[in-house]
N, C-alpha and C positions, 0 to 999 in steps of 0.2 A: 504494500499500500504506500503510495507516494502522495505527498501534499501537492495540490495543484498550484498553489501560490504561497508566498512567504507568510501570509496571514493564516492559512491553513496549517502550515508547519508550526507557527507560533502557538496556535490553538492546541494542536496535538501535543506540543511539549508542555503546555500548561496543564492539560488534562492528565498527561503522564506524571507530572510532578505532584499534582493533587492526589492522584491514586497511590503514588509512591509514598506520600506522607501518611495516608490512611493505612497503607500496608505496614509502614514502619510502626505505627501505633499498635496495630494488631500483633506484630512480631514482639513488641515490648510488653504486651499484656499478658495475662495469664493464658490466653489462647496461643501464644507464640510457640511454647514447647510442643504443641500438637502438630506442627508442621512436619510433614514426612521428609526423610532424607532426600527423596527424589524431588519433591517440591522445592526444597532449599537449593538443591543442585541446579534445578531449572532456573530458579531466581538468579543464582550466582552467574550462570552462563549468560543469561539475558543481560544482566548488568555489565558483565565483561564485554559483550558485543557492543552495547551502546557506548561504553567508555572508549573502546577502540575506534568506533566510527566518529565519535565527537573529536577525539585526538586527530584522527585523519582529516576531518574537515577543518580543524584549527591549523594544522600544517599546511593544507592546501590553500587556505586563505592567507596565510603568511607569505607563501611563495608566489601567489598568483593574483594578478589584478582582479577586481571585482567582476568585470565582464567575463573574464576567463572561467572564474568559479561558476558563474551561471551557465555557461556553455557546458562545462563538465557535468553539472547537476541535471541539465536537460538531457544530455546524452545518457546518463545513467538511468534516469527515469523512464526513458523510451526503450531500454533494453528489456527483452522479454524474460530474461533470466532473473530479474529482480523482484519476484513476487513474494 
């Protein structure tokens, strides 16, 4: 799933952060220890992947003029292998 424009991406990030805060509260609550090892592994992998992608975007932005970043993002979003 790709955001169609920067506002969609901003909204998706905001929703993710909100849900992440709610999840953090649940993990810290008495309910937290009931999370299965598989669920915790899935969570850690997803966080790792997001961290890697955010770092890649930061590096790309540091090396590339803004117009070039937009071209790379459009190219990636049109690729059929990114579902």
